[in-house]
N, C-alpha and C positions, 0 to 999 in steps of 0.2 A: 442234301443228303436224305435218303429215304427213311421213313419212320420204321422203327422196329416194332413188331407186334408180338407181345408176349401172350402166349395162349393160356387158357385157364389152368391147365396142368402145371405150367411153370409157376404161376401165382401160388397154387396150392403147395408146390414143392418149396418155394421161397418161404412160405409161412411155416411149413414144417421145420425147416432149418432154423428160422427165426425163433420159434418157440423152444426148440430143442436146446439152442444155445442159452436162452434165458433160464430154462428149467434144468439144465445140465442132464439132459437125457438124449437118446438117439432120435434122429429125425423120423425114423420108421416107427417110433412109438407114438407119434402124433397123428391125429386125424383132423382134417380141416373141412369145414362146410362154409362155402362162400355164399353170401346173401346180398340181395338188393331190395330195398324198400323205397317206395316213392317219397315217403316223408323223411327217412333217415339216411338214405343213400346206401353206400357200400359198407358192408361189415363182414365179419367172419366169426365162426365159433371154432375154437380149438379144443380137442379132447385128448386126454392122456391120463393114464392111471386112475380112472374113475373121477377125473377132475375136468372142469370145463372153464374156459376163459373166453369172454367176448372181446373181439378185436375190432377197433374202430378204424376209420380210413387212415389215420396217421400211422397206425401199426402196420397196415397193409403196405403203405408207401415205403415205410422203413424196411420192411422185409424185401420188397422189390428192389430197393437200392442195394441191399446186401447181395441179393441174387445177381443183379447186373454187374456189380463190381467183381465178385469172387468167382462166379460161375460162367459169366458171359464176357468178361473182360471189356465191359462197356462203361461209359461215364455214368456213375450213379446219380448225378445231379442234372441229367437231361430231364426235360419235362416229362412227367408221368401222368397219364390220364387214364382212369379206369372207365371202361365202356361196357354197357350191357348189350351184347350182340345176340340177335335172334337165333342164329345158327351155332355160334361158337361159345355162347355163355358169357361169363365175365372175363374180359381180356384187358390188356393194358397197351396203350399206344405210348411208345417211348420216343422222345426226340422232337 
């Protein structure tokens, strides 16, 4: 089976939905900035209503699982690997 590649925008959308559900707000009220650091790996910052939350790798994976299951009808427990791509930015390889 071919690997599914989740583009950066889908990861951002997944995190918006994830934060919106946790904070009981609308996904469009959330802004996400994805980051990669050689020492700390992948993370993200979520902004809403003058608030900020740092999301670690586990939060990103949890959000992608939610996205896979509810929006793409894919197995949320397939292997998920975040990749820093020179052209595409931060993407996820699924499966």
